[in-house]
Backbone as XML, in Angstrom:
<?xml version="1.0"?>
<chain id="A" units="angstrom">
  <residue number="1" name="MET">
    <atom name="N" x="0.841" y="-1.237" z="-0.310"/>
    <atom name="CA" x="-0.078" y="-0.229" z="0.085"/>
    <atom name="C" x="0.611" y="1.158" z="-0.131"/>
  </residue>
  <residue number="2" name="PRO">
    <atom name="N" x="0.850" y="2.066" z="-0.748"/>
    <atom name="CA" x="1.352" y="3.315" z="-0.920"/>
    <atom name="C" x="1.299" y="4.439" z="-0.085"/>
  </residue>
  <residue number="3" name="GLN">
    <atom name="N" x="3.000" y="4.850" z="0.165"/>
    <atom name="CA" x="2.241" y="5.940" z="1.678"/>
    <atom name="C" x="0.989" y="7.112" z="1.942"/>
  </residue>
  <residue number="4" name="THR">
    <atom name="N" x="0.782" y="7.257" z="0.290"/>
    <atom name="CA" x="-0.367" y="8.005" z="0.735"/>
    <atom name="C" x="-1.433" y="7.043" z="0.620"/>
  </residue>
  <residue number="5" name="ARG">
    <atom name="N" x="-1.761" y="6.490" z="0.340"/>
    <atom name="CA" x="-2.785" y="5.704" z="0.991"/>
    <atom name="C" x="-2.968" y="6.037" z="2.329"/>
  </residue>
  <residue number="6" name="LYS">
    <atom name="N" x="-2.276" y="5.096" z="2.627"/>
    <atom name="CA" x="-1.757" y="4.575" z="4.401"/>
    <atom name="C" x="-2.151" y="6.062" z="5.559"/>
  </residue>
  <residue number="7" name="LYS">
    <atom name="N" x="-1.772" y="7.386" z="4.815"/>
    <atom name="CA" x="-1.978" y="8.485" z="5.384"/>
    <atom name="C" x="-3.189" y="9.089" z="4.920"/>
  </residue>
  <residue number="8" name="GLY">
    <atom name="N" x="-4.151" y="8.214" z="3.853"/>
    <atom name="CA" x="-5.422" y="8.804" z="3.735"/>
    <atom name="C" x="-6.326" y="8.108" z="4.333"/>
  </residue>
  <residue number="9" name="LYS">
    <atom name="N" x="-5.861" y="6.918" z="4.445"/>
    <atom name="CA" x="-6.679" y="5.995" z="5.820"/>
    <atom name="C" x="-6.767" y="6.682" z="7.129"/>
  </residue>
  <residue number="10" name="LEU">
    <atom name="N" x="-5.581" y="7.096" z="7.338"/>
    <atom name="CA" x="-5.459" y="7.502" z="8.908"/>
    <atom name="C" x="-6.604" y="8.898" z="9.038"/>
  </residue>
  <residue number="11" name="ILE">
    <atom name="N" x="-6.064" y="9.565" z="8.542"/>
    <atom name="CA" x="-6.804" y="10.387" z="8.342"/>
    <atom name="C" x="-8.761" y="10.466" z="8.129"/>
  </residue>
  <residue number="12" name="ASP">
    <atom name="N" x="-8.922" y="9.350" z="7.711"/>
    <atom name="CA" x="-10.697" y="8.739" z="7.630"/>
    <atom name="C" x="-10.129" y="8.022" z="8.907"/>
  </residue>
  <residue number="13" name="VAL">
    <atom name="N" x="-9.747" y="7.842" z="9.349"/>
    <atom name="CA" x="-10.083" y="6.692" z="10.601"/>
    <atom name="C" x="-9.850" y="8.003" z="11.655"/>
  </residue>
  <residue number="14" name="ILE">
    <atom name="N" x="-9.732" y="8.886" z="11.533"/>
    <atom name="CA" x="-9.123" y="10.121" z="12.293"/>
    <atom name="C" x="-10.727" y="10.944" z="12.388"/>
  </residue>
  <residue number="15" name="ASN">
    <atom name="N" x="-11.605" y="11.184" z="11.250"/>
    <atom name="CA" x="-12.926" y="12.066" z="10.983"/>
    <atom name="C" x="-13.914" y="10.813" z="11.888"/>
  </residue>
  <residue number="16" name="LEU">
    <atom name="N" x="-13.534" y="9.317" z="11.976"/>
    <atom name="CA" x="-14.458" y="8.551" z="11.818"/>
    <atom name="C" x="-14.615" y="9.008" z="13.749"/>
  </residue>
  <residue number="17" name="VAL">
    <atom name="N" x="-13.246" y="8.872" z="14.424"/>
    <atom name="CA" x="-13.320" y="8.691" z="15.172"/>
    <atom name="C" x="-14.022" y="9.953" z="16.092"/>
  </residue>
  <residue number="18" name="LEU">
    <atom name="N" x="-13.794" y="10.909" z="15.349"/>
    <atom name="CA" x="-14.748" y="12.457" z="15.786"/>
    <atom name="C" x="-15.859" y="12.010" z="15.684"/>
  </residue>
  <residue number="19" name="GLY">
    <atom name="N" x="-16.778" y="11.624" z="14.527"/>
    <atom name="CA" x="-17.811" y="11.356" z="14.353"/>
    <atom name="C" x="-18.399" y="11.198" z="15.528"/>
  </residue>
  <residue number="20" name="VAL">
    <atom name="N" x="-17.857" y="9.484" z="15.991"/>
    <atom name="CA" x="-18.408" y="8.529" z="16.961"/>
    <atom name="C" x="-17.834" y="9.891" z="18.538"/>
  </residue>
  <residue number="21" name="LEU">
    <atom name="N" x="-17.245" y="10.002" z="18.238"/>
    <atom name="CA" x="-16.755" y="11.743" z="19.927"/>
    <atom name="C" x="-17.654" y="12.425" z="20.233"/>
  </residue>
  <residue number="22" name="LEU">
    <atom name="N" x="-18.129" y="13.392" z="18.794"/>
    <atom name="CA" x="-19.492" y="14.068" z="19.119"/>
    <atom name="C" x="-20.790" y="13.474" z="19.583"/>
  </residue>
  <residue number="23" name="VAL">
    <atom name="N" x="-21.350" y="12.749" z="18.669"/>
    <atom name="CA" x="-22.364" y="11.618" z="19.527"/>
    <atom name="C" x="-22.151" y="11.424" z="20.803"/>
  </residue>
  <residue number="24" name="TYR">
    <atom name="N" x="-21.128" y="10.635" z="20.893"/>
    <atom name="CA" x="-20.889" y="10.271" z="22.405"/>
    <atom name="C" x="-21.212" y="11.524" z="23.394"/>
  </residue>
  <residue number="25" name="LEU">
    <atom name="N" x="-20.408" y="12.452" z="23.178"/>
    <atom name="CA" x="-20.014" y="13.577" z="24.654"/>
    <atom name="C" x="-21.685" y="14.248" z="24.393"/>
  </residue>
  <residue number="26" name="PHE">
    <atom name="N" x="-21.805" y="14.613" z="23.335"/>
    <atom name="CA" x="-22.746" y="15.497" z="23.204"/>
    <atom name="C" x="-24.757" y="14.841" z="22.697"/>
  </residue>
  <residue number="27" name="GLY">
    <atom name="N" x="-25.181" y="13.820" z="22.342"/>
    <atom name="CA" x="-25.946" y="12.970" z="22.136"/>
    <atom name="C" x="-27.174" y="12.674" z="23.003"/>
  </residue>
  <residue number="28" name="SER">
    <atom name="N" x="-26.538" y="13.193" z="24.122"/>
    <atom name="CA" x="-27.869" y="12.923" z="25.319"/>
    <atom name="C" x="-27.837" y="14.278" z="26.089"/>
  </residue>
  <residue number="29" name="ASP">
    <atom name="N" x="-27.304" y="15.691" z="25.220"/>
    <atom name="CA" x="-27.365" y="16.239" z="25.759"/>
    <atom name="C" x="-28.617" y="17.225" z="26.718"/>
  </residue>
  <residue number="30" name="PRO">
    <atom name="N" x="-28.718" y="17.625" z="27.667"/>
    <atom name="CA" x="-30.399" y="18.272" z="27.975"/>
    <atom name="C" x="-30.890" y="19.115" z="27.197"/>
  </residue>
  <residue number="31" name="ASN">
    <atom name="N" x="-30.126" y="20.268" z="25.936"/>
    <atom name="CA" x="-30.587" y="21.222" z="25.480"/>
    <atom name="C" x="-30.770" y="20.014" z="24.304"/>
  </residue>
  <residue number="32" name="PRO">
    <atom name="N" x="-31.579" y="20.295" z="23.990"/>
    <atom name="CA" x="-31.945" y="19.554" z="22.060"/>
    <atom name="C" x="-31.392" y="20.477" z="21.058"/>
  </residue>
  <residue number="33" name="ALA">
    <atom name="N" x="-30.912" y="21.315" z="20.932"/>
    <atom name="CA" x="-30.345" y="21.607" z="20.047"/>
    <atom name="C" x="-28.753" y="21.209" z="19.694"/>
  </residue>
  <residue number="34" name="VAL">
    <atom name="N" x="-28.243" y="20.999" z="21.021"/>
    <atom name="CA" x="-26.865" y="20.616" z="21.204"/>
    <atom name="C" x="-27.044" y="19.094" z="20.881"/>
  </residue>
  <residue number="35" name="SER">
    <atom name="N" x="-27.689" y="18.342" z="21.177"/>
    <atom name="CA" x="-28.230" y="17.165" z="20.977"/>
    <atom name="C" x="-28.543" y="16.610" z="19.564"/>
  </residue>
  <residue number="36" name="TRP">
    <atom name="N" x="-29.292" y="17.340" z="18.652"/>
    <atom name="CA" x="-29.848" y="17.234" z="17.591"/>
    <atom name="C" x="-28.334" y="17.099" z="16.408"/>
  </residue>
  <residue number="37" name="ASN">
    <atom name="N" x="-28.012" y="18.563" z="16.601"/>
    <atom name="CA" x="-26.827" y="18.963" z="16.116"/>
    <atom name="C" x="-25.184" y="17.783" z="16.156"/>
  </residue>
  <residue number="38" name="ALA">
    <atom name="N" x="-25.401" y="17.008" z="17.361"/>
    <atom name="CA" x="-24.385" y="16.302" z="17.552"/>
    <atom name="C" x="-24.749" y="15.203" z="17.298"/>
  </residue>
  <residue number="39" name="TRP">
    <atom name="N" x="-26.001" y="14.297" z="16.931"/>
    <atom name="CA" x="-26.072" y="12.782" z="16.345"/>
    <atom name="C" x="-25.754" y="13.675" z="14.892"/>
  </residue>
  <residue number="40" name="LEU">
    <atom name="N" x="-26.687" y="14.541" z="14.215"/>
    <atom name="CA" x="-26.341" y="15.000" z="12.687"/>
    <atom name="C" x="-25.491" y="15.078" z="12.427"/>
  </residue>
  <residue number="41" name="SER">
    <atom name="N" x="-24.665" y="15.618" z="13.112"/>
    <atom name="CA" x="-23.624" y="15.808" z="12.411"/>
    <atom name="C" x="-22.518" y="14.813" z="12.700"/>
  </residue>
  <residue number="42" name="GLY">
    <atom name="N" x="-22.758" y="14.266" z="13.733"/>
    <atom name="CA" x="-21.124" y="12.961" z="14.062"/>
    <atom name="C" x="-21.765" y="12.130" z="13.025"/>
  </residue>
  <residue number="43" name="ILE">
    <atom name="N" x="-23.081" y="11.610" z="12.874"/>
    <atom name="CA" x="-23.537" y="10.721" z="12.120"/>
    <atom name="C" x="-22.830" y="10.844" z="11.172"/>
  </residue>
  <residue number="44" name="ALA">
    <atom name="N" x="-22.882" y="12.009" z="10.502"/>
    <atom name="CA" x="-22.815" y="12.262" z="8.780"/>
    <atom name="C" x="-21.267" y="12.511" z="8.574"/>
  </residue>
  <residue number="45" name="ILE">
    <atom name="N" x="-20.163" y="12.877" z="9.936"/>
    <atom name="CA" x="-18.982" y="12.601" z="9.693"/>
    <atom name="C" x="-18.647" y="11.257" z="9.601"/>
  </residue>
  <residue number="46" name="ALA">
    <atom name="N" x="-18.970" y="10.903" z="10.450"/>
    <atom name="CA" x="-19.060" y="8.867" z="10.786"/>
    <atom name="C" x="-19.258" y="8.043" z="9.650"/>
  </residue>
  <residue number="47" name="GLY">
    <atom name="N" x="-20.048" y="8.432" z="8.906"/>
    <atom name="CA" x="-20.470" y="8.088" z="7.479"/>
    <atom name="C" x="-19.658" y="8.350" z="6.994"/>
  </residue>
  <residue number="48" name="LEU">
    <atom name="N" x="-20.036" y="9.287" z="6.497"/>
    <atom name="CA" x="-18.810" y="9.818" z="5.274"/>
    <atom name="C" x="-17.418" y="9.021" z="5.602"/>
  </residue>
  <residue number="49" name="ALA">
    <atom name="N" x="-16.758" y="9.302" z="7.055"/>
    <atom name="CA" x="-15.659" y="8.382" z="6.785"/>
    <atom name="C" x="-15.538" y="6.871" z="6.468"/>
  </residue>
  <residue number="50" name="ILE">
    <atom name="N" x="-16.957" y="6.300" z="6.932"/>
    <atom name="CA" x="-16.900" y="4.826" z="6.753"/>
    <atom name="C" x="-16.907" y="4.873" z="5.125"/>
  </residue>
  <residue number="51" name="ALA">
    <atom name="N" x="-17.735" y="5.548" z="4.375"/>
    <atom name="CA" x="-17.817" y="5.474" z="2.881"/>
    <atom name="C" x="-15.949" y="5.773" z="2.111"/>
  </residue>
  <residue number="52" name="ALA">
    <atom name="N" x="-15.544" y="6.757" z="3.093"/>
    <atom name="CA" x="-14.092" y="7.243" z="2.473"/>
    <atom name="C" x="-13.376" y="6.032" z="2.359"/>
  </residue>
  <residue number="53" name="LEU">
    <atom name="N" x="-13.369" y="5.148" z="3.724"/>
    <atom name="CA" x="-11.996" y="3.934" z="3.927"/>
    <atom name="C" x="-12.855" y="2.854" z="3.607"/>
  </residue>
  <residue number="54" name="ALA">
    <atom name="N" x="-13.792" y="2.471" z="2.942"/>
    <atom name="CA" x="-14.175" y="1.915" z="1.785"/>
    <atom name="C" x="-13.819" y="1.832" z="0.953"/>
  </residue>
  <residue number="55" name="VAL">
    <atom name="N" x="-13.855" y="3.169" z="0.067"/>
    <atom name="CA" x="-13.752" y="3.266" z="-1.927"/>
    <atom name="C" x="-13.617" y="5.090" z="-1.015"/>
  </residue>
  <residue number="56" name="PHE">
    <atom name="N" x="-12.287" y="5.431" z="-1.653"/>
    <atom name="CA" x="-12.660" y="6.639" z="-1.489"/>
    <atom name="C" x="-12.786" y="7.341" z="-2.851"/>
  </residue>
  <residue number="57" name="ALA">
    <atom name="N" x="-13.517" y="8.150" z="-2.759"/>
    <atom name="CA" x="-14.065" y="9.458" z="-3.828"/>
    <atom name="C" x="-13.821" y="10.700" z="-3.281"/>
  </residue>
  <residue number="58" name="GLU">
    <atom name="N" x="-13.350" y="11.557" z="-4.211"/>
    <atom name="CA" x="-13.340" y="13.138" z="-4.136"/>
    <atom name="C" x="-14.494" y="13.620" z="-2.858"/>
  </residue>
  <residue number="59" name="TRP">
    <atom name="N" x="-16.029" y="13.356" z="-3.899"/>
    <atom name="CA" x="-16.931" y="13.981" z="-2.701"/>
    <atom name="C" x="-17.079" y="13.690" z="-1.656"/>
  </residue>
  <residue number="60" name="GLU">
    <atom name="N" x="-17.010" y="12.893" z="-1.432"/>
    <atom name="CA" x="-17.133" y="12.186" z="-0.109"/>
    <atom name="C" x="-16.262" y="13.344" z="0.886"/>
  </residue>
  <residue number="61" name="GLU">
    <atom name="N" x="-15.121" y="13.659" z="0.240"/>
    <atom name="CA" x="-14.506" y="14.503" z="1.787"/>
    <atom name="C" x="-14.820" y="16.127" z="1.324"/>
  </residue>
  <residue number="62" name="TRP">
    <atom name="N" x="-14.829" y="16.524" z="0.000"/>
    <atom name="CA" x="-15.666" y="17.842" z="-0.234"/>
    <atom name="C" x="-16.990" y="17.932" z="0.951"/>
  </residue>
  <residue number="63" name="ILE">
    <atom name="N" x="-18.068" y="16.795" z="0.867"/>
    <atom name="CA" x="-18.916" y="16.882" z="1.849"/>
    <atom name="C" x="-17.974" y="17.275" z="3.397"/>
  </residue>
  <residue number="64" name="ASN">
    <atom name="N" x="-17.143" y="16.393" z="3.673"/>
    <atom name="CA" x="-16.581" y="15.897" z="5.074"/>
    <atom name="C" x="-16.017" y="17.925" z="5.450"/>
  </residue>
  <residue number="65" name="VAL">
    <atom name="N" x="-15.664" y="18.001" z="4.103"/>
    <atom name="CA" x="-14.825" y="20.072" z="4.443"/>
    <atom name="C" x="-16.363" y="20.613" z="4.768"/>
  </residue>
  <residue number="66" name="PHE">
    <atom name="N" x="-17.602" y="20.778" z="4.246"/>
    <atom name="CA" x="-18.442" y="21.390" z="4.286"/>
    <atom name="C" x="-18.988" y="21.149" z="5.780"/>
  </residue>
  <residue number="67" name="VAL">
    <atom name="N" x="-19.374" y="19.679" z="5.883"/>
    <atom name="CA" x="-19.987" y="19.423" z="7.365"/>
    <atom name="C" x="-18.772" y="20.067" z="8.350"/>
  </residue>
  <residue number="68" name="GLY">
    <atom name="N" x="-17.425" y="19.735" z="8.212"/>
    <atom name="CA" x="-16.617" y="20.239" z="9.568"/>
    <atom name="C" x="-16.551" y="21.603" z="9.555"/>
  </residue>
  <residue number="69" name="ILE">
    <atom name="N" x="-16.902" y="22.553" z="8.336"/>
    <atom name="CA" x="-17.100" y="24.042" z="8.416"/>
    <atom name="C" x="-18.532" y="24.528" z="9.391"/>
  </residue>
  <residue number="70" name="TRP">
    <atom name="N" x="-19.470" y="23.024" z="9.305"/>
    <atom name="CA" x="-20.785" y="23.545" z="9.550"/>
    <atom name="C" x="-20.476" y="22.820" z="11.555"/>
  </residue>
  <residue number="71" name="VAL">
    <atom name="N" x="-20.063" y="22.055" z="11.682"/>
    <atom name="CA" x="-19.768" y="21.791" z="13.268"/>
    <atom name="C" x="-19.305" y="22.812" z="13.840"/>
  </residue>
  <residue number="72" name="MET">
    <atom name="N" x="-17.903" y="23.457" z="12.889"/>
    <atom name="CA" x="-17.646" y="24.606" z="13.363"/>
    <atom name="C" x="-18.231" y="25.940" z="14.038"/>
  </residue>
  <residue number="73" name="LEU">
    <atom name="N" x="-19.261" y="26.373" z="13.273"/>
    <atom name="CA" x="-20.145" y="27.411" z="13.364"/>
    <atom name="C" x="-21.711" y="27.088" z="13.827"/>
  </residue>
  <residue number="74" name="SER">
    <atom name="N" x="-21.770" y="25.942" z="13.925"/>
    <atom name="CA" x="-22.488" y="25.636" z="14.560"/>
    <atom name="C" x="-23.446" y="26.111" z="15.424"/>
  </residue>
  <residue number="75" name="PRO">
    <atom name="N" x="-22.682" y="26.109" z="16.923"/>
    <atom name="CA" x="-22.987" y="26.751" z="18.451"/>
    <atom name="C" x="-23.510" y="28.372" z="17.862"/>
  </residue>
  <residue number="76" name="TRP">
    <atom name="N" x="-23.144" y="29.107" z="16.946"/>
    <atom name="CA" x="-23.797" y="30.618" z="16.583"/>
    <atom name="C" x="-24.888" y="30.335" z="15.858"/>
  </residue>
  <residue number="77" name="VAL">
    <atom name="N" x="-25.005" y="29.189" z="14.845"/>
    <atom name="CA" x="-25.918" y="29.194" z="14.144"/>
    <atom name="C" x="-27.508" y="28.829" z="14.545"/>
  </residue>
  <residue number="78" name="VAL">
    <atom name="N" x="-27.342" y="27.697" z="14.906"/>
    <atom name="CA" x="-28.162" y="26.702" z="15.971"/>
    <atom name="C" x="-28.418" y="27.670" z="17.667"/>
  </residue>
  <residue number="79" name="GLY">
    <atom name="N" x="-27.385" y="28.165" z="17.827"/>
    <atom name="CA" x="-27.797" y="28.686" z="19.273"/>
    <atom name="C" x="-27.297" y="28.353" z="20.484"/>
  </residue>
  <residue number="80" name="PHE">
    <atom name="N" x="-26.875" y="27.320" z="20.559"/>
    <atom name="CA" x="-25.947" y="27.111" z="22.232"/>
    <atom name="C" x="-24.552" y="27.464" z="22.206"/>
  </residue>
  <residue number="81" name="SER">
    <atom name="N" x="-24.269" y="28.352" z="21.749"/>
    <atom name="CA" x="-22.972" y="28.560" z="22.089"/>
    <atom name="C" x="-22.551" y="29.634" z="23.867"/>
  </residue>
  <residue number="82" name="ALA">
    <atom name="N" x="-23.975" y="29.977" z="23.861"/>
    <atom name="CA" x="-23.803" y="29.986" z="25.630"/>
    <atom name="C" x="-23.361" y="28.673" z="26.525"/>
  </residue>
  <residue number="83" name="ASN">
    <atom name="N" x="-23.503" y="27.303" z="25.473"/>
    <atom name="CA" x="-22.630" y="26.165" z="26.358"/>
    <atom name="C" x="-21.399" y="26.252" z="26.160"/>
  </residue>
  <residue number="84" name="ASN">
    <atom name="N" x="-20.335" y="26.922" z="26.809"/>
    <atom name="CA" x="-18.861" y="27.222" z="26.653"/>
    <atom name="C" x="-18.196" y="25.762" z="26.152"/>
  </residue>
  <residue number="85" name="THR">
    <atom name="N" x="-18.752" y="24.560" z="26.777"/>
    <atom name="CA" x="-18.237" y="22.947" z="26.355"/>
    <atom name="C" x="-18.169" y="23.076" z="25.135"/>
  </residue>
  <residue number="86" name="ALA">
    <atom name="N" x="-19.674" y="22.855" z="25.032"/>
    <atom name="CA" x="-20.011" y="22.093" z="23.661"/>
    <atom name="C" x="-19.794" y="23.588" z="22.357"/>
  </residue>
  <residue number="87" name="THR">
    <atom name="N" x="-19.817" y="24.060" z="23.182"/>
    <atom name="CA" x="-19.546" y="25.621" z="21.454"/>
    <atom name="C" x="-17.875" y="24.590" z="21.399"/>
  </residue>
  <residue number="88" name="TRP">
    <atom name="N" x="-17.194" y="25.061" z="22.027"/>
    <atom name="CA" x="-15.639" y="24.664" z="21.864"/>
    <atom name="C" x="-15.600" y="23.527" z="21.807"/>
  </residue>
  <residue number="89" name="ILE">
    <atom name="N" x="-15.562" y="22.347" z="21.734"/>
    <atom name="CA" x="-15.361" y="21.267" z="21.378"/>
    <atom name="C" x="-16.125" y="20.774" z="19.677"/>
  </residue>
  <residue number="90" name="HIS">
    <atom name="N" x="-17.392" y="21.571" z="19.423"/>
    <atom name="CA" x="-17.730" y="21.428" z="18.349"/>
    <atom name="C" x="-17.106" y="22.337" z="17.441"/>
  </residue>
  <residue number="91" name="PHE">
    <atom name="N" x="-16.465" y="23.428" z="17.875"/>
    <atom name="CA" x="-15.267" y="24.660" z="17.041"/>
    <atom name="C" x="-14.086" y="23.174" z="17.208"/>
  </residue>
  <residue number="92" name="VAL">
    <atom name="N" x="-13.560" y="23.231" z="17.524"/>
    <atom name="CA" x="-12.382" y="22.285" z="17.476"/>
    <atom name="C" x="-12.340" y="20.743" z="16.172"/>
  </residue>
  <residue number="93" name="VAL">
    <atom name="N" x="-13.529" y="20.051" z="16.702"/>
    <atom name="CA" x="-13.873" y="19.399" z="16.141"/>
    <atom name="C" x="-14.122" y="19.738" z="14.808"/>
  </residue>
  <residue number="94" name="GLY">
    <atom name="N" x="-15.279" y="20.827" z="14.928"/>
    <atom name="CA" x="-15.083" y="20.788" z="12.953"/>
    <atom name="C" x="-13.883" y="21.139" z="12.536"/>
  </residue>
  <residue number="95" name="VAL">
    <atom name="N" x="-13.138" y="22.260" z="13.204"/>
    <atom name="CA" x="-11.786" y="22.919" z="12.454"/>
    <atom name="C" x="-10.577" y="21.493" z="11.995"/>
  </residue>
  <residue number="96" name="ILE">
    <atom name="N" x="-11.050" y="20.350" z="13.207"/>
    <atom name="CA" x="-9.882" y="19.075" z="12.644"/>
    <atom name="C" x="-10.423" y="17.898" z="12.031"/>
  </residue>
  <residue number="97" name="VAL">
    <atom name="N" x="-11.885" y="18.092" z="11.345"/>
    <atom name="CA" x="-12.969" y="17.238" z="10.448"/>
    <atom name="C" x="-12.522" y="18.014" z="9.011"/>
  </residue>
  <residue number="98" name="ALA">
    <atom name="N" x="-12.649" y="19.705" z="8.753"/>
    <atom name="CA" x="-12.596" y="20.030" z="7.729"/>
    <atom name="C" x="-11.283" y="20.200" z="7.310"/>
  </residue>
  <residue number="99" name="ALA">
    <atom name="N" x="-10.054" y="20.502" z="8.743"/>
    <atom name="CA" x="-8.954" y="20.676" z="7.817"/>
    <atom name="C" x="-8.220" y="18.847" z="7.424"/>
  </residue>
  <residue number="100" name="ALA">
    <atom name="N" x="-8.430" y="18.111" z="8.073"/>
    <atom name="CA" x="-8.964" y="16.492" z="7.880"/>
    <atom name="C" x="-8.745" y="16.136" z="6.203"/>
  </residue>
  <residue number="101" name="ALA">
    <atom name="N" x="-10.099" y="16.319" z="6.410"/>
    <atom name="CA" x="-10.605" y="16.358" z="4.924"/>
    <atom name="C" x="-9.901" y="16.696" z="3.694"/>
  </residue>
  <residue number="102" name="ALA">
    <atom name="N" x="-9.233" y="18.455" z="4.295"/>
    <atom name="CA" x="-8.887" y="19.270" z="3.323"/>
    <atom name="C" x="-7.223" y="18.692" z="2.677"/>
  </residue>
  <residue number="103" name="VAL">
    <atom name="N" x="-6.494" y="18.096" z="3.650"/>
    <atom name="CA" x="-5.214" y="17.272" z="3.876"/>
    <atom name="C" x="-5.776" y="15.426" z="2.830"/>
  </residue>
  <residue number="104" name="ARG">
    <atom name="N" x="-7.117" y="15.609" z="3.061"/>
    <atom name="CA" x="-7.013" y="13.687" z="2.329"/>
    <atom name="C" x="-7.067" y="14.468" z="0.795"/>
  </residue>
  <residue number="105" name="LEU">
    <atom name="N" x="-7.848" y="15.370" z="0.609"/>
    <atom name="CA" x="-8.110" y="16.009" z="-0.768"/>
    <atom name="C" x="-6.651" y="16.177" z="-1.618"/>
  </residue>
  <residue number="106" name="TRP">
    <atom name="N" x="-5.906" y="17.218" z="-0.381"/>
    <atom name="CA" x="-4.143" y="17.680" z="-0.951"/>
    <atom name="C" x="-3.906" y="16.458" z="-1.336"/>
  </residue>
  <residue number="107" name="LEU">
    <atom name="N" x="-3.816" y="15.437" z="-0.387"/>
    <atom name="CA" x="-2.924" y="14.051" z="-0.825"/>
    <atom name="C" x="-3.367" y="13.278" z="-1.907"/>
  </residue>
  <residue number="108" name="ALA">
    <atom name="N" x="-4.868" y="13.572" z="-2.296"/>
    <atom name="CA" x="-5.237" y="12.147" z="-3.722"/>
    <atom name="C" x="-4.888" y="13.149" z="-4.851"/>
  </residue>
  <residue number="109" name="TYR">
    <atom name="N" x="-4.251" y="14.877" z="-4.602"/>
    <atom name="CA" x="-4.066" y="15.483" z="-6.297"/>
    <atom name="C" x="-2.438" y="15.574" z="-5.722"/>
  </residue>
  <residue number="110" name="GLN">
    <atom name="N" x="-1.728" y="14.007" z="-4.976"/>
    <atom name="CA" x="-0.221" y="14.662" z="-4.626"/>
    <atom name="C" x="0.046" y="13.030" z="-5.332"/>
  </residue>
  <residue number="111" name="GLY">
    <atom name="N" x="-0.616" y="12.674" z="-5.865"/>
    <atom name="CA" x="-0.256" y="11.288" z="-6.267"/>
    <atom name="C" x="0.867" y="11.460" z="-7.578"/>
  </residue>
  <residue number="112" name="PRO">
    <atom name="N" x="1.120" y="10.178" z="-8.219"/>
    <atom name="CA" x="2.225" y="9.960" z="-9.450"/>
    <atom name="C" x="0.811" y="10.672" z="-10.954"/>
  </residue>
  <residue number="113" name="PRO">
    <atom name="N" x="2.081" y="11.177" z="-11.725"/>
    <atom name="CA" x="1.666" y="12.284" z="-12.280"/>
    <atom name="C" x="0.962" y="10.977" z="-13.088"/>
  </residue>
  <residue number="114" name="ARG">
    <atom name="N" x="0.089" y="11.522" z="-13.985"/>
    <atom name="CA" x="-1.227" y="10.535" z="-15.082"/>
    <atom name="C" x="-0.168" y="10.745" z="-16.251"/>
  </residue>
  <residue number="115" name="VAL">
    <atom name="N" x="0.013" y="10.044" z="-16.907"/>
    <atom name="CA" x="0.182" y="10.107" z="-18.401"/>
    <atom name="C" x="-0.572" y="10.016" z="-19.319"/>
  </residue>
  <residue number="116" name="THR">
    <atom name="N" x="-0.743" y="10.314" z="-20.229"/>
    <atom name="CA" x="-2.224" y="9.819" z="-20.857"/>
    <atom name="C" x="-1.578" y="10.046" z="-22.238"/>
  </residue>
  <residue number="117" name="ALA">
    <atom name="N" x="-1.802" y="9.155" z="-23.581"/>
    <atom name="CA" x="-1.565" y="9.122" z="-24.723"/>
    <atom name="C" x="-2.104" y="9.947" z="-25.892"/>
  </residue>
</chain>
């Protein structure tokens, strides 16, 4: 397995863990906005990571970039920014997911050059 593919798999595993972590930490939060956002965002992140682990597709990583941005901004959009713990964890998870997906896309474009005849 080429080194780039190993790095890509590691990034997908990180995203999977972050998605599950989001659901685990906030899935049963008493604030419904936090809980629903954690469930929907966490499942989306984890599901896309599982799909990317099975077969890499560029669109999966692009969606993960946008989901990461959503998770990062959701405390202010959904309205739970008064909960400091939830806000900071959502922000950090969102940054990591978006950055990891962006790195995964970058690694995909750094592969060997394609020769066409």
